[in-house]
Structures are given as C-alpha cells and as structure tokens.
C-alpha positions as CSV (number, residue, x, y, z in Angstrom):
1,M,-29.9,-120.1,-14.8
2,I,-31.6,-116.7,-14.9
3,R,-30.5,-114.3,-17.5
4,K,-31.2,-110.6,-17.9
5,L,-33.2,-110.2,-21.1
6,S,-33.3,-106.4,-21.4
7,E,-31.9,-103.3,-19.8
8,R,-34.3,-101.8,-17.3
9,T,-34.4,-98.1,-16.6
10,N,-36.2,-96.2,-13.9
11,A,-39.4,-94.6,-14.9
12,D,-38.4,-91.2,-13.6
13,R,-35.1,-91.1,-15.5
14,F,-34.7,-89.7,-19.0
15,K,-31.7,-89.5,-21.2
16,N,-31.9,-85.7,-21.5
17,D,-31.4,-85.4,-17.7
18,V,-27.7,-85.5,-18.1
19,R,-26.6,-82.2,-19.6
20,A,-23.1,-81.3,-20.5
21,H,-21.8,-78.3,-18.6
22,G,-19.6,-75.7,-20.4
23,K,-16.7,-73.9,-18.8
24,R,-17.5,-71.7,-15.8
25,Y,-16.3,-68.2,-16.6
26,G,-17.4,-66.9,-13.2
27,R,-14.4,-68.4,-11.5
28,Y,-12.0,-66.7,-14.0
29,L,-13.7,-63.4,-13.4
30,Y,-13.5,-63.9,-9.6
31,M,-9.8,-64.8,-9.9
32,A,-9.2,-61.7,-12.1
33,A,-10.9,-59.5,-9.5
34,V,-8.8,-61.0,-6.7
35,G,-5.7,-60.4,-8.7
36,I,-6.6,-56.8,-9.4
37,F,-7.3,-56.1,-5.8
38,A,-4.0,-57.7,-4.8
39,A,-2.2,-55.5,-7.3
40,Y,-3.9,-52.5,-5.9
41,L,-2.7,-53.3,-2.4
42,V,0.8,-53.9,-3.6
43,N,0.8,-50.6,-5.4
44,L,-0.7,-48.8,-2.4
45,F,1.9,-50.0,0.1
46,I,5.0,-50.9,-1.9
47,G,4.5,-49.0,-5.2
48,P,5.9,-45.6,-4.0
49,I,9.1,-47.3,-2.9
50,I,9.7,-48.9,-6.3
51,W,8.5,-46.4,-8.8
52,L,7.7,-42.7,-8.7
53,E,4.4,-41.8,-7.2
54,A,4.0,-38.4,-5.6
55,D,1.4,-35.8,-4.8
56,G,1.5,-32.3,-6.2
57,L,-0.4,-29.0,-6.7
58,V,-0.9,-27.1,-9.9
59,N,0.6,-23.7,-9.2
60,S,2.2,-20.6,-10.7
61,Q,4.1,-17.6,-9.5
62,K,2.1,-15.9,-6.8
63,I,2.2,-12.2,-6.3
64,A,0.7,-10.8,-3.0
65,I,-1.0,-7.5,-3.3
66,A,-1.0,-6.1,0.3
67,S,-1.6,-2.8,2.0
68,M,1.4,-1.1,3.5
69,N,-0.8,1.0,5.9
70,E,-4.2,0.6,7.5
71,A,-6.8,1.2,4.9
72,Q,-10.5,0.6,4.1
73,V,-11.6,-1.0,0.9
74,I,-13.8,1.4,-1.0
75,K,-14.3,-0.5,-4.2
76,I,-13.5,-3.9,-5.8
77,N,-13.4,-4.1,-9.6
78,V,-12.4,-7.7,-10.1
79,K,-13.6,-11.2,-9.1
80,S,-11.8,-14.3,-8.0
81,G,-10.3,-16.1,-11.0
82,Q,-10.7,-13.1,-13.3
83,R,-7.9,-12.4,-15.8
84,V,-6.4,-9.0,-15.4
85,S,-3.9,-7.0,-17.5
86,K,-0.9,-5.0,-16.3
87,G,-2.0,-1.6,-15.1
88,E,-5.7,-2.5,-14.9
89,V,-7.5,-1.0,-11.9
90,I,-8.5,-3.8,-9.5
91,G,-9.8,-1.7,-6.6
92,E,-9.7,1.4,-4.5
93,V,-8.8,2.0,-0.8
94,H,-8.7,4.9,1.6
95,S,-6.1,5.3,4.3
96,P,-6.3,8.1,6.9
97,Q,-2.9,7.0,8.1
98,V,-1.3,7.8,4.6
99,S,-3.1,11.1,4.5
100,S,-1.7,12.0,8.0
101,N,1.8,10.9,7.0
102,L,1.6,13.0,3.8
103,A,0.5,16.0,5.8
104,M,3.2,15.5,8.4
105,L,5.9,15.2,5.6
106,A,4.6,18.3,3.9
107,N,4.8,20.2,7.2
108,Q,8.3,19.1,7.7
109,F,9.2,20.1,4.2
110,A,7.7,23.6,4.7
111,E,9.7,23.9,8.0
112,T,12.9,23.0,6.2
113,Q,12.2,25.6,3.6
114,A,11.6,28.3,6.2
115,K,14.8,27.3,8.0
116,Q,16.6,27.4,4.7
117,A,15.4,30.9,4.0
118,E,16.7,32.1,7.5
119,L,20.1,30.4,6.9
120,I,20.4,32.1,3.4
121,V,19.8,35.5,5.0
122,R,22.3,34.8,7.8
123,L,24.9,33.6,5.2
124,D,24.3,36.7,3.0
125,I,24.7,39.1,6.0
126,A,27.9,37.3,7.2
127,T,29.3,37.4,3.6
128,S,28.5,41.1,3.2
129,T,30.0,42.2,6.6
130,T,33.1,40.0,6.4
131,K,34.8,42.5,4.0
132,A,34.2,45.3,6.5
133,A,35.5,43.3,9.4
134,E,38.6,42.5,7.4
135,D,39.1,46.2,6.7
136,R,38.6,47.1,10.4
137,L,41.1,44.4,11.4
138,N,43.7,45.7,9.0
139,E,43.3,49.3,10.1
140,A,43.5,48.3,13.8
141,D,46.7,46.3,13.1
142,V,48.3,49.3,11.3
143,N,47.4,51.7,14.1
144,L,48.7,49.3,16.7
145,K,52.0,48.9,14.9
146,R,52.4,52.7,14.6
147,I,51.6,53.2,18.3
148,V,54.0,50.5,19.4
149,T,56.7,52.1,17.3
150,Q,56.2,55.6,18.8
151,R,55.6,54.5,22.3
152,P,59.3,54.6,23.4
153,A,59.4,58.4,22.7
154,G,57.0,58.9,25.6
155,F,54.2,60.6,23.7
156,M,51.7,57.7,24.1
157,S,49.9,57.0,27.3
158,D,49.2,53.4,28.5
159,N,45.5,53.9,28.1
160,F,45.9,55.0,24.5
161,V,48.0,51.9,23.8
162,G,45.5,49.6,25.6
163,N,42.7,51.0,23.5
164,A,44.7,50.2,20.4
165,Y,45.1,46.6,21.5
166,R,41.4,46.4,22.5
167,E,40.4,47.7,19.0
168,K,42.5,45.0,17.3
169,Y,41.0,42.3,19.5
170,L,37.5,43.4,18.9
171,A,38.1,43.5,15.1
172,L,39.7,40.1,15.2
173,Q,36.8,38.7,17.2
174,E,34.2,40.1,14.9
175,K,36.0,38.7,11.8
176,A,36.3,35.2,13.5
177,K,32.6,35.3,14.5
178,L,31.5,36.2,11.0
179,E,33.7,33.5,9.4
180,A,32.4,30.9,12.0
181,E,28.8,32.0,11.2
182,K,29.4,31.6,7.5
183,R,30.8,28.1,8.0
184,S,27.9,27.1,10.3
185,A,25.3,28.5,8.0
186,S,26.9,26.8,4.9
187,G,27.0,23.5,6.8
188,Q,23.4,23.8,8.0
189,L,22.3,24.9,4.6
190,E,23.9,21.8,3.0
191,N,22.2,19.5,5.6
192,L,18.9,21.2,5.0
193,V,19.2,20.7,1.2
194,K,19.7,16.9,1.9
195,A,16.8,16.9,4.3
196,Q,14.6,18.6,1.8
197,K,15.6,16.1,-0.9
198,E,14.9,13.2,1.4
199,A,11.5,14.7,2.5
200,R,10.6,15.3,-1.2
201,E,11.6,11.7,-2.1
202,A,9.6,10.3,0.9
203,I,6.5,12.3,-0.2
204,D,6.9,11.2,-3.8
205,D,7.4,7.5,-2.7
206,V,4.3,7.6,-0.4
207,K,2.2,9.1,-3.2
208,K,3.6,6.7,-5.7
209,R,2.9,3.7,-3.6
210,Y,-0.5,4.9,-2.4
211,N,-1.5,6.1,-5.9
212,N,-4.4,8.1,-4.4
213,G,-5.8,4.8,-3.1
214,V,-6.1,3.2,-6.6
215,I,-4.7,-0.3,-6.7
216,V,-3.6,-1.6,-10.1
217,S,-2.4,-5.0,-11.3
218,P,1.5,-5.1,-11.5
219,F,1.4,-8.0,-14.0
220,D,-0.8,-9.9,-16.4
221,G,-2.4,-12.9,-14.7
222,Y,-5.4,-14.3,-12.8
223,M,-6.8,-13.2,-9.5
224,G,-6.6,-15.8,-6.8
225,A,-9.2,-17.0,-4.4
226,Q,-8.0,-14.7,-1.6
227,L,-9.7,-11.3,-2.3
228,A,-10.8,-8.6,0.1
229,Q,-14.4,-7.5,0.2
230,Q,-15.8,-3.9,0.0
231,G,-15.8,-2.3,3.4
232,D,-13.0,-4.4,4.9
233,V,-10.4,-2.6,6.9
234,L,-7.0,-4.0,6.0
235,K,-4.2,-3.9,8.6
236,P,-0.6,-3.2,7.4
237,G,0.7,-6.2,5.5
238,E,-2.8,-7.8,5.1
239,Y,-3.7,-9.1,1.7
240,F,-5.9,-7.1,-0.6
241,G,-5.7,-10.1,-3.0
242,D,-3.2,-12.5,-4.7
243,L,-2.3,-12.6,-8.3
244,F,-1.1,-15.7,-10.2
245,V,1.3,-14.9,-13.1
246,G,3.3,-16.9,-15.6
247,E,2.8,-20.4,-16.9
248,K,1.1,-23.0,-14.6
249,H,3.4,-25.8,-13.3
250,V,3.2,-28.6,-10.7
251,L,4.8,-28.2,-7.4
252,A,5.4,-31.9,-6.5
253,Y,6.5,-33.5,-3.2
254,L,8.7,-36.4,-4.0
255,P,8.9,-39.2,-1.4
256,T,12.3,-39.9,0.2
257,G,14.0,-43.2,1.0
258,T,13.0,-44.9,-2.2
259,L,14.8,-47.4,-4.4
260,Y,14.9,-45.1,-7.4
261,N,16.6,-41.7,-8.1
262,V,14.8,-39.0,-9.9
263,K,16.7,-36.8,-12.3
264,K,16.1,-33.5,-14.1
265,G,14.6,-34.0,-17.5
266,E,12.7,-37.2,-16.6
267,R,9.3,-37.5,-18.1
268,V,6.3,-38.0,-15.8
269,S,2.5,-38.3,-16.0
270,V,0.2,-35.9,-14.2
271,A,-3.4,-36.7,-13.5
272,D,-6.3,-35.6,-11.3
273,G,-8.7,-38.4,-12.1
274,F,-9.7,-38.6,-15.8
275,N,-7.8,-35.5,-16.8
276,K,-4.2,-36.3,-17.6
277,T,-1.2,-34.8,-19.3
278,E,2.5,-35.3,-19.5
279,G,5.3,-33.2,-18.0
280,T,9.0,-32.9,-17.4
281,L,10.9,-32.5,-14.2
282,V,12.7,-29.2,-14.6
283,D,13.9,-28.6,-11.0
284,I,14.6,-30.7,-8.0
285,R,15.3,-28.7,-4.9
286,P,17.7,-30.0,-2.2
287,I,15.1,-29.4,0.6
288,S,12.4,-31.4,2.2
289,V,9.2,-29.8,3.6
290,Q,6.1,-31.0,5.4
291,L,3.3,-31.9,3.0
292,P,0.3,-29.6,3.0
293,P,-2.7,-30.8,5.0
294,A,-4.5,-31.9,1.9
295,F,-1.9,-34.6,1.4
296,Q,-1.6,-35.8,5.0
297,R,-3.2,-39.2,5.7
298,A,-5.2,-40.0,8.8
299,F,-3.6,-42.2,11.6
300,R,-0.1,-41.7,10.1
301,P,2.8,-39.5,11.2
302,Q,3.3,-36.2,9.4
303,E,4.8,-36.9,6.0
304,R,7.5,-34.9,4.3
305,G,8.6,-34.7,0.7
306,Q,11.4,-33.3,-1.5
307,V,10.2,-30.3,-3.5
308,A,10.3,-30.5,-7.3
309,T,8.9,-28.5,-10.2
310,I,7.2,-30.1,-13.2
311,A,6.6,-28.2,-16.5
312,L,3.3,-29.3,-18.0
313,D,3.0,-30.1,-21.7
314,S,-0.6,-28.7,-21.6
315,T,-1.2,-25.9,-19.1
316,D,-5.0,-25.8,-19.9
317,T,-5.7,-29.3,-18.6
318,F,-5.9,-28.4,-14.9
319,A,-7.3,-25.4,-13.0
320,Q,-5.2,-23.4,-10.6
321,A,-4.4,-25.1,-7.2
322,T,-5.7,-28.5,-8.4
323,K,-4.5,-31.5,-6.4
324,V,-2.8,-34.0,-8.8
325,R,-1.0,-37.3,-8.8
326,V,2.4,-37.5,-10.4
327,T,3.7,-40.9,-11.6
328,G,6.9,-41.8,-13.3
329,H,7.3,-43.5,-16.7
330,N,9.9,-46.0,-15.5
331,L,8.3,-48.8,-13.5
332,I,11.6,-50.4,-12.7
333,P,14.5,-48.3,-11.2
334,G,17.2,-47.7,-13.7
335,S,15.3,-49.3,-16.6
336,D,13.9,-47.3,-19.5
337,K,12.3,-50.3,-21.3
338,I,9.5,-51.1,-18.9
339,T,7.5,-47.9,-18.6
340,S,4.0,-47.0,-17.6
341,T,3.1,-46.3,-21.2
342,S,4.2,-49.8,-22.4
343,V,2.5,-51.5,-19.5
344,S,-0.7,-49.5,-20.1
345,E,-0.7,-50.5,-23.8
346,A,-0.1,-54.1,-22.9
347,L,-3.0,-54.1,-20.5
348,K,-5.2,-52.5,-23.1
349,K,-4.3,-55.3,-25.5
350,W,-5.0,-58.0,-22.9
351,M,-8.4,-56.5,-22.0
352,S,-9.3,-56.1,-25.6
353,A,-8.4,-59.8,-26.2
354,L,-10.4,-60.8,-23.1
355,F,-13.5,-58.9,-24.2
356,E,-13.2,-60.5,-27.7
357,L,-12.9,-63.9,-26.2
358,I,-16.0,-63.4,-24.0
359,E,-17.9,-62.0,-26.9
360,D,-17.0,-65.0,-29.1
361,K,-18.0,-67.4,-26.3
362,Y,-21.2,-65.6,-25.7
363,S,-22.0,-65.7,-29.4
364,S,-21.2,-69.4,-29.6
365,I,-23.5,-70.1,-26.6
366,A,-26.3,-68.0,-28.1
367,A,-25.9,-69.8,-31.4
368,W,-25.9,-73.2,-29.7
369,M,-29.1,-72.4,-27.8
370,A,-30.7,-71.2,-31.0
371,D,-29.9,-74.5,-32.8
372,E,-30.8,-76.8,-29.9
373,P,-33.6,-79.4,-30.6
374,P,-37.1,-78.5,-29.4
375,Q,-37.5,-81.6,-27.1
376,N,-34.3,-80.6,-25.2
377,K,-35.7,-77.1,-24.6
378,V,-39.0,-78.5,-23.3
379,A,-37.2,-80.9,-21.0
380,R,-35.0,-78.1,-19.6
381,K,-38.1,-76.1,-18.9
C-alpha cells in the first residue's frame, strides 16, 4: 500500500500568488453615474409636468424713445447700457419736416390775425352806422305815417307817397343789412379766436415735442441695446433708442397642462447657470403667448406659455435681458414639505458623506500598502 508522505506543490506556484481583493468601488461609481443620467432624463421629459420649471427673461419697464417726424440724427450723447437721469440730454436731431410744419402753422396764424383785423374793422363800422340807420328808419316811419294821414285830403300825389314808402324800405333794408353784418362779423370773429387758439396750441405743442431737436431722457433708467447712430435718418415712429426704467423683474412663461397649480406669492428660484437668486410670483396673467425664439426648441412645435411676473430678491444678480430658468420650491404638487431646498440640502449631505467614505477607504488602503511586508511588495512587482 502506497502512502503519500508529503504534500507536493508545483515549483511555479507561491503562496503569495493568491491575493485578497478589496471591494471594487468602480461599479458603485458607474451605477451612480447611470442613476444620475436616468434622473436627468426623467427631469428633462417628465419634470416640467410634475414641478415648476419655466423659462424667463430678466426685464423691466421699457420706454420707447421714437421720432414723430422724419429726422436726421445729429449727435448721440449716450451709449448702450449707460445710466441716464431724468432730463439728461441723450441726443440731437434735425427735422426739415418739423421746420416746414412750424412755418406753415405760423403762416396760418398770421393769416387769421389779418382776417381778425378786417373783421374787427367791419364790426366797428357796422356798430357805428347802426345808430344812424335806426334814426333814418324812425324818421322815414314818422313821415310815412304823416303822409298816409293827410293823403285823403288830396294834397299828396301818388309819387310823393311812393317815395315815402321807398324811403322807409331803404332805411329798413340798411338797418337789417348792418345788423346781419354785425352778427356775421361777431360769429366769424369768435371762430377766428378759436382758430388762433388752436393754431397757437399746435405751434406750442410741436415746439415742445420737437424741443429744437434736443432729445432728453423722460425718466431715470438705463439705455437699451437699440440705439440710433449719428447720421441715421429716422422715419416717423422709428426708434431713436429704448430706455429701461424701474426695478428689474423676470417675465416668465409658465408651461400649461401640468399637474400643479401656481399661485401668487409662491417662492421660486431663478438661475442663469451659477448665478442664482430667489423670487416671488407677484402676477400671473390670464393669457398665453408664444415663447420667444430663444426658448423654442428644434424639431418641436411652437411652444406657448402663460405669462407671469416674478419679483427678484436681488436685482443686481442678473443683467438686463438675461435668459434665466425658473424652478419652484415645491417638488410635489400640493406639498410644502418636500421642496427643492430640502432636497438640495439632503443631496449635499449625501455627497459629503460619500466623499468622506471614499476618503476613509483611500486612507485605509494607503495605510495598508505602507504597512505591507517587503516580500509581498517584491512578489507583486
């Protein structure tokens, strides 16, 4: 019977060949990356239906400074984005059309003054001669009555009686003519006074609006990007520039057909990347408009949104006309407990704990490698 006396091992096999493997953290990092990507896809396609996510523009009240008549820009005193004060001169223009209109109005005003002088003369003459016409009419009436009384005696001829009637008729006609001329002159004079007043008001209004071609800022604010250049010829209604006045706010376009309802006073977050601030919904308008081209997405139908106004807690965070993203604090419709702030804080805690765990594991591995026997290190090499 043959027995095995000793344990034989292969010459190419060593005890230190078999090494204990630690936990593979790569798979956990890979799973975390896959989870984050899946969460991004869910938020991209389903998120706007569940919680508030909307696009918006940082805006403020816009005042258009336009030319009422055709004019040429002579001088520009401001730049785009410059802050201006009320009454500050921002430019000068010259309008031959305004000059022509002023000359025409002045000519019409002078004509009305000449016409007024003629009517005043006619009215004075008619007023002065009316008394004499009345005296002539009274005298003719007395003579006619005397002649008619003495006619039956046979001492008055028919021609003499006819002349008396003719004299009364002429006196009556002259008096009526003078009275009619007085009424006509008085009415025309009254109309001329009104026309003169309107012409003077029109001249003053044109001069006030034109202001000798000097354009001043009507309010305190910032000049917009749309600004005319020196030498440009502006058509009636064309912008000389735009002025932004008042506090900056966000004009948001809320999506429709969602599972949540947005109310006034709700708190939201506004961000344009790394810049972020909080805001409050102060106005939700009952209208839906087409989103600006900057918010339209390729290969998708034209989108529309409900217009809302958001008051910013910090108006200095964003520049004018900045494209921002508005997100709500409530992540679940109707629930005020689970908000974006609480979730963000929880994620920060989890990430901090994960980094601490990785740091601890890395420190333990580094310490283990530092304390490993020299023969194991040589064999590994």
